[in-house]
C-alpha positions as CSV (number, residue, x, y, z in Angstrom):
1,M,0.0,0.0,0.0
2,D,2.9,2.4,0.8
3,L,4.4,1.7,-2.6
4,F,1.0,2.4,-4.3
5,N,0.6,5.7,-2.5
6,E,4.1,6.7,-3.5
7,M,3.3,6.0,-7.1
8,L,-0.2,7.6,-6.9
9,F,1.2,10.9,-5.4
10,A,4.5,10.8,-7.3
11,E,6.4,11.1,-4.2
12,P,10.0,12.4,-4.8
13,T,11.5,9.0,-3.9
14,V,13.2,6.4,-6.1
15,S,10.2,4.0,-5.9
16,G,7.7,6.8,-6.3
17,Y,9.3,8.4,-9.3
18,I,10.1,5.0,-11.0
19,G,6.6,3.6,-10.4
20,A,4.7,6.7,-11.5
21,G,7.2,7.2,-14.4
22,I,6.6,3.7,-15.7
23,F,2.9,4.4,-15.8
24,H,3.4,7.6,-17.9
25,L,6.0,5.8,-20.1
26,T,3.6,3.0,-20.9
27,L,0.7,5.4,-21.6
28,W,2.6,7.7,-23.9
29,M,4.6,4.9,-25.7
30,Y,1.2,3.5,-26.7
31,F,-0.1,6.9,-27.7
32,G,2.9,7.7,-29.8
33,S,3.2,4.2,-31.5
34,W,2.9,4.3,-35.3
35,E,2.8,0.5,-35.5
36,C,-0.2,-0.3,-33.2
37,G,-1.0,2.8,-31.1
38,V,-3.0,6.0,-31.5
39,M,-0.7,7.5,-34.1
40,K,-1.3,4.6,-36.5
41,H,-5.1,5.1,-36.3
42,L,-4.7,8.9,-36.5
43,Q,-2.6,8.7,-39.7
44,D,-4.9,6.1,-41.3
45,Y,-7.9,8.3,-40.5
46,I,-6.4,11.4,-42.0
47,K,-5.3,9.6,-45.1
48,R,-8.7,8.1,-45.6
49,R,-10.8,11.2,-44.8
50,A,-8.5,13.9,-46.3
51,P,-6.2,12.4,-48.9
52,M,-5.7,15.6,-50.9
53,L,-4.8,17.5,-47.7
54,Y,-2.3,14.8,-46.6
55,H,-0.6,13.9,-49.9
56,E,-0.6,17.3,-51.6
57,T,-1.2,20.3,-49.4
58,V,0.8,19.3,-46.4
59,V,3.6,17.7,-48.4
60,M,4.0,20.8,-50.5
61,N,4.1,23.0,-47.4
62,Y,6.9,20.9,-45.9
63,K,8.9,20.8,-49.2
64,D,12.5,21.9,-48.7
65,E,12.1,22.3,-44.9
66,P,15.5,21.6,-43.3
67,V,13.8,19.8,-40.3
68,V,12.4,17.2,-42.7
69,E,15.8,16.2,-44.0
70,M,17.2,16.3,-40.4
71,L,14.6,13.9,-39.2
72,G,15.0,11.6,-42.3
73,L,11.4,12.1,-43.4
74,Q,12.0,12.9,-47.1
75,D,9.9,10.0,-48.3
76,D,6.8,11.2,-46.4
77,P,7.1,14.8,-45.1
78,A,3.5,14.8,-43.9
79,V,4.6,12.5,-41.0
80,L,6.2,15.5,-39.4
81,W,2.8,17.3,-39.5
82,V,0.9,14.3,-38.0
83,S,3.6,14.0,-35.3
84,N,2.6,17.6,-34.1
85,F,-0.7,16.3,-32.9
86,P,0.7,14.1,-30.1
87,T,3.1,16.9,-29.4
88,V,0.1,19.2,-28.7
89,V,-1.6,16.6,-26.6
90,H,1.5,15.7,-24.7
91,H,2.7,19.2,-23.9
92,G,-0.9,20.3,-23.2
93,T,-1.3,17.4,-20.7
94,A,2.0,18.2,-18.9
95,G,1.3,21.9,-18.8
96,L,-2.2,21.4,-17.6
97,L,-1.2,19.1,-14.8
98,M,1.5,21.5,-13.7
99,L,-0.9,24.5,-13.8
100,L,-3.5,22.6,-11.8
101,G,-0.9,21.7,-9.2
102,I,0.1,25.3,-8.8
103,I,-3.5,26.6,-8.6
104,T,-4.7,24.0,-6.2
105,D,-1.4,24.0,-4.2
106,R,-0.9,20.3,-4.7
107,P,2.7,19.6,-5.6
108,W,2.0,15.9,-6.4
109,I,-0.2,17.0,-9.3
110,W,2.6,19.2,-10.5
111,R,5.0,16.3,-10.3
112,H,2.8,14.1,-12.4
113,G,3.0,16.9,-15.1
114,L,6.8,16.8,-14.8
115,L,6.8,13.0,-15.1
116,T,4.6,13.3,-18.2
117,Q,7.4,15.3,-19.8
118,L,10.4,13.3,-18.5
119,W,9.1,9.8,-18.9
120,G,6.5,10.3,-21.6
121,C,8.8,12.2,-23.9
122,D,12.5,12.3,-22.9
123,I,13.0,8.7,-21.6
124,A,10.5,7.4,-24.2
125,D,12.6,8.7,-27.0
126,F,15.8,7.2,-25.5
127,I,14.0,3.9,-25.3
128,R,13.0,4.2,-29.0
129,V,16.6,4.9,-29.9
130,A,17.7,1.8,-28.0
131,L,15.1,-0.3,-29.8
132,C,16.4,0.9,-33.1
133,M,19.9,-0.1,-32.2
134,L,19.2,-3.4,-30.5
135,L,16.2,-4.6,-32.5
136,P,16.5,-3.0,-35.9
137,P,14.8,-1.5,-37.8
138,G,13.0,-0.2,-34.6
139,P,9.9,1.9,-34.2
140,F,8.8,4.4,-36.9
141,P,9.8,7.3,-37.4
142,M,12.7,7.0,-35.0
143,R,14.3,4.4,-37.3
144,N,14.7,7.2,-39.9
145,T,16.0,9.8,-37.4
146,C,18.6,7.4,-36.1
147,R,20.3,7.4,-39.5
148,V,21.0,11.2,-39.3
149,P,23.9,11.9,-36.8
150,A,23.0,15.6,-36.5
151,A,19.4,14.7,-35.5
152,M,20.7,12.3,-32.8
153,V,23.0,14.9,-31.3
154,F,20.2,17.4,-31.3
155,L,17.7,15.0,-29.7
156,T,20.2,13.8,-27.0
157,F,21.1,17.4,-26.2
158,H,17.4,18.5,-25.9
159,H,16.3,15.5,-23.7
160,T,19.2,15.5,-21.4
161,T,18.6,19.2,-20.7
162,S,15.2,18.6,-19.1
163,L,16.4,15.5,-17.3
164,L,19.3,17.3,-15.7
165,A,17.2,20.2,-14.5
166,G,13.9,18.4,-13.9
167,I,14.8,15.6,-11.5
168,P,16.9,17.5,-8.9
169,G,14.7,20.6,-9.2
170,S,11.6,18.6,-8.5
171,V,13.2,17.0,-5.4
172,Y,14.9,20.1,-3.8
173,L,12.8,22.9,-5.2
174,Q,9.4,21.4,-5.2
175,D,8.1,24.2,-2.9
176,S,9.6,27.0,-5.0
177,M,6.9,28.8,-7.0
178,H,9.5,30.1,-9.4
179,F,10.6,26.6,-10.3
180,Q,7.0,25.4,-10.6
181,W,6.1,28.2,-13.0
182,M,9.2,27.7,-15.0
183,G,8.2,24.0,-15.6
184,C,4.7,25.0,-16.4
185,F,5.9,27.7,-18.8
186,L,8.4,25.4,-20.7
187,T,5.8,22.6,-21.2
188,G,2.7,24.6,-21.9
189,A,3.8,27.6,-23.8
190,P,5.0,25.7,-27.0
191,L,1.3,25.1,-27.8
192,A,1.1,28.6,-29.1
193,V,3.6,27.6,-31.8
194,V,2.9,24.0,-32.5
195,A,-0.9,24.2,-32.5
196,W,-0.8,27.1,-34.9
197,D,1.6,25.3,-37.2
198,I,-0.8,22.4,-37.5
199,F,-3.5,24.8,-38.8
200,A,-1.1,26.8,-41.1
201,R,0.1,23.7,-42.9
202,C,-3.4,23.0,-44.0
203,V,-3.5,26.2,-46.1
204,P,-2.4,25.6,-49.8
205,Y,1.2,26.3,-50.7
206,R,0.3,29.0,-53.2
207,F,-0.6,31.4,-50.4
208,R,3.0,32.3,-49.9
209,R,2.4,35.6,-48.0
210,F,0.3,33.7,-45.5
211,H,3.0,31.0,-45.0
212,M,5.7,33.7,-44.7
213,A,3.7,35.5,-42.1
214,S,3.0,32.2,-40.3
215,G,6.7,31.4,-40.2
216,V,7.5,34.9,-38.8
217,Y,4.8,34.5,-36.2
218,A,6.2,31.0,-35.1
219,A,9.8,32.3,-35.0
220,G,8.8,35.5,-33.2
221,M,6.6,33.7,-30.7
222,F,9.4,31.2,-30.0
223,V,11.9,34.0,-29.4
224,F,9.5,35.8,-27.1
225,Q,9.0,32.7,-25.0
226,R,12.5,31.2,-24.9
227,V,14.5,34.4,-24.9
228,I,12.6,37.5,-23.7
229,V,10.6,35.6,-21.1
230,F,12.9,32.7,-20.3
231,L,16.1,34.6,-19.6
232,P,14.7,36.8,-16.7
233,M,13.0,33.8,-15.2
234,A,16.2,31.7,-15.4
235,W,18.2,34.5,-13.9
236,T,15.8,34.8,-10.9
237,L,15.8,31.0,-10.5
238,S,19.6,30.8,-10.6
239,G,19.7,33.1,-7.5
240,I,17.3,30.8,-5.7
241,V,19.4,27.7,-6.6
242,I,22.6,29.4,-5.3
243,N,21.0,30.2,-1.9
244,A,19.1,26.9,-1.6
245,T,20.2,24.0,0.6
246,M,20.9,21.1,-1.7
247,P,23.9,18.9,-2.6
248,L,26.5,20.3,-4.9
249,W,25.7,17.7,-7.6
250,A,22.1,18.9,-7.7
251,K,23.1,22.6,-8.1
252,S,25.6,21.5,-10.8
253,C,22.9,19.6,-12.7
254,L,20.5,22.6,-12.5
255,F,23.1,25.1,-13.8
256,I,24.2,22.7,-16.6
257,G,20.5,22.1,-17.5
258,G,19.8,25.9,-17.5
259,F,22.8,26.6,-19.6
260,N,21.9,23.9,-22.1
261,M,18.3,25.1,-22.3
262,T,19.5,28.7,-23.0
263,L,21.9,27.4,-25.7
264,F,19.1,25.3,-27.2
265,N,16.8,28.3,-27.3
266,F,19.2,30.4,-29.2
267,I,20.1,27.6,-31.7
268,C,16.4,26.9,-32.4
269,S,15.7,30.7,-32.9
270,A,18.6,31.0,-35.4
271,M,17.4,27.9,-37.2
272,M,13.9,29.1,-37.5
273,F,14.8,32.6,-38.9
274,H,17.4,31.0,-41.2
275,G,14.7,28.7,-42.6
276,I,12.4,31.6,-43.3
277,A,15.1,33.6,-45.0
278,T,16.1,30.6,-47.1
279,K,12.6,29.8,-48.1
280,Y,11.0,33.1,-48.8
281,W,13.6,35.9,-49.1
282,D,16.0,34.2,-51.6
283,A,15.3,35.3,-55.1
284,D,16.4,32.1,-56.7
285,T,14.2,30.0,-54.3
286,R,11.1,32.2,-55.1
287,R,11.7,31.8,-58.8
288,Q,12.1,28.1,-58.5
289,C,8.9,27.7,-56.4
290,D,6.9,29.8,-58.9
291,D,8.2,27.7,-61.8
292,E,7.2,24.5,-59.9
293,L,3.7,25.8,-59.3
294,T,3.3,26.7,-62.9
295,L,4.5,23.4,-64.2
296,H,2.3,21.6,-61.7
297,T,-0.8,22.7,-63.7
298,D,0.7,21.0,-66.8
299,I,-0.6,23.9,-69.0
300,E,1.2,26.6,-70.8
301,V,0.9,30.0,-69.2
302,K,-0.6,31.6,-72.3
303,D,-3.5,29.1,-72.3
304,I,-4.5,30.0,-68.7
305,A,-7.4,32.5,-68.6
306,P,-8.7,34.1,-65.3
307,I,-11.6,32.2,-63.8
308,I,-13.8,34.4,-61.6
309,L,-16.3,31.8,-60.6
310,G,-15.6,28.1,-60.0
311,R,-14.3,25.6,-57.5
312,P,-11.0,23.8,-57.3
313,A,-10.9,20.3,-58.5
314,R,-11.4,17.6,-55.8
315,Y,-8.8,14.9,-55.2
316,G,-9.0,12.4,-58.1
317,E,-11.1,14.7,-60.4
318,P,-9.7,16.0,-63.7
319,N,-8.3,19.5,-63.7
320,D,-10.8,22.1,-64.8
321,L,-8.1,24.1,-66.6
322,K,-7.1,21.0,-68.6
323,C,-10.7,20.4,-69.6
324,R,-11.1,24.0,-70.6
325,G,-8.0,23.8,-72.8
326,K,-9.3,20.7,-74.5
327,S,-12.7,22.3,-75.1
328,D,-11.1,25.4,-76.6
329,K,-9.1,23.3,-79.0
330,S,-12.1,21.3,-80.0
331,A,-14.0,24.5,-80.7
332,A,-11.2,25.7,-82.9
333,N,-11.3,22.5,-84.9
334,V,-15.0,22.8,-85.5
335,R,-14.5,26.3,-86.9
């Protein structure tokens, strides 16, 4: 019974953290499984109900994205879009549990939110990497990411950051409101970027100004969260850590984790703005994209006439412009 209570209330003990952590690990491993879990059914449902959205709109919007190549998803870029759905659910659940713990003044609820992040995301990804190495090919899409060394370094750096700061902080700073709000902020705030990106990728690729504004919003929101807001919070928390009564190893882990998180924030900010500049502000890239959109219609530019009224062709239907071109040629032959 004592062990069950430690697991239920996520007590900051070895048995409490491991027991509650295994529960969160099992839950989110099933949720994120593309072989037999929720992700498999979600991807199949989207492909079946919205094939044009999945195979054309989303794929075109992720075309030439550096993150697609880094994760090894060139064969099916839409997988990255589908993977944002569990990211929203996962971060939303962790952030909500932490927020409820703060509002109700129940640290054990906050700790469950922390374990949702640590065991359901960080340790879960390490287990997927281990499965890819020990039992190849391993779970999808981690089997593709493991082939890219840069992606593995980035993933390891990101997950070890939260582990270094999360575990000692939750043990020795569980009563600190600054640490609790920091955890809630880091887990819940990314929803403003990821949830918006899910919607923005559904807009057709030809609306270039919209996608450029969407990219600027996502990058700007990330910089606002992880630089403008994060740095003052981290500075205040560093003073609390210095004056706190805790072992030297715990302070060292917290400072290393904070430094890595700061470096991670600046690297991601630079990558996001570099991606926008490469995709939208380079003249050669714009010309190439415009040519691809023109050739995609399979009609010469001079044969295209403006259409005021009409609807776009549905997935699998013949292109209206092609039909119009054929009808014009047939009329010319009759004359």
